[in-house]
C-alpha positions in Angstrom: 100.2 59.9 143.1 100.0 57.5 146.0 100.0 53.8 145.3 96.4 53.3 146.4 95.2 56.2 144.1 94.5 56.1 140.4 93.5 58.6 137.8 89.8 58.8 139.0 90.3 58.8 142.8 89.0 62.4 143.2 85.9 61.7 141.1 85.1 58.6 143.1 85.2 60.7 146.2 82.5 63.1 144.9 79.0 62.2 146.1 77.7 63.0 142.6 79.9 60.3 141.0 81.2 57.8 143.6 82.7 54.4 142.8 79.7 53.0 140.9 79.3 56.2 139.0 82.9 56.1 137.8 82.4 52.5 136.7 79.3 53.6 134.7 81.3 56.4 133.1 84.1 54.0 132.1 81.6 51.6 130.6 79.5 54.3 128.9 79.2 54.3 125.1 78.2 57.8 124.0 77.2 59.4 120.8 77.7 63.2 120.8 76.7 65.7 118.1 79.3 67.4 116.0 79.8 71.1 116.9 82.7 73.6 116.6 84.3 72.6 119.9 83.7 68.8 119.8 87.4 68.1 120.2 87.4 69.9 123.6 84.3 68.0 124.6 86.0 64.7 123.6 89.0 65.6 125.7 86.9 66.4 128.8 85.0 63.1 128.3 88.2 61.1 127.9 89.7 62.7 131.1 86.5 61.7 132.9 87.0 58.1 131.9 84.6 57.7 129.0 86.4 55.5 126.6 83.8 54.9 123.9 82.6 58.1 122.2 81.3 58.5 118.6 80.8 61.9 117.0 77.4 61.9 115.2 77.5 64.3 112.2 73.7 64.2 111.8 72.8 65.0 115.4 72.0 68.6 116.4 74.2 70.1 119.1 72.5 71.7 122.1 72.5 75.5 122.2 75.1 76.8 124.6 73.1 79.1 126.9 76.1 81.2 128.1 77.6 82.2 124.8 76.8 85.9 125.4 79.0 85.9 128.5 82.2 85.5 126.4 84.0 88.2 124.4 86.8 86.0 123.0 86.3 83.0 120.8 88.9 80.8 122.5 87.3 81.2 125.9 83.9 80.5 124.4 85.2 77.3 122.8 86.7 76.0 126.0 83.5 76.9 128.0 81.2 75.3 125.4 83.3 72.1 125.2 83.4 71.8 129.0 79.7 72.6 129.3 78.7 70.0 126.7 80.9 67.3 128.4 79.6 68.0 131.9 76.1 68.0 130.6 76.7 64.6 129.0 78.4 63.2 132.1 75.5 64.4 134.3 73.0 62.9 131.9 74.9 59.6 131.7 75.1 59.3 135.5 71.4 60.1 135.9 70.2 57.7 133.3 72.5 54.9 134.6 71.2 55.5 138.1 67.6 55.4 136.8 68.4 52.0 135.2 70.0 50.8 138.5 68.0 52.2 141.4 70.2 50.2 143.9 73.1 52.7 143.3 74.0 54.3 146.5 75.3 57.7 145.2 73.0 60.6 144.9 72.8 62.9 142.0 
C-alpha cells in the first residue's frame, strides 16, 4: 500500500461511494436482522468500514432472491451474506444522500 492510500482508497474512487459516502459508511450505525449467514454479512460490513452494527434477533431477514441458483450450502451462505451486506450498504448510502442532498456522488 502506498503512503497516501489507506484501507478504503478503492471505495472512495468509486462514483457510487466517493469520499463522503465512505465517511457516511464509517459513521453509520446499523441494525441488521439475524439470519443463518449473519456472520458473513458482518464481515463484509466491517470490511466496508461500518464500525457500529447490532444484530437484531427480532427483525425479519429479507428473502434472498437468488437462493435457487446455488447447489451447495457454503456457496449459498457466502452469496447470501454478501448480498445482504451490499444491500445494506446501498440502502445506507442512498438514505444518507437523501438526508444530505449536497453530496456530490451519484448513486
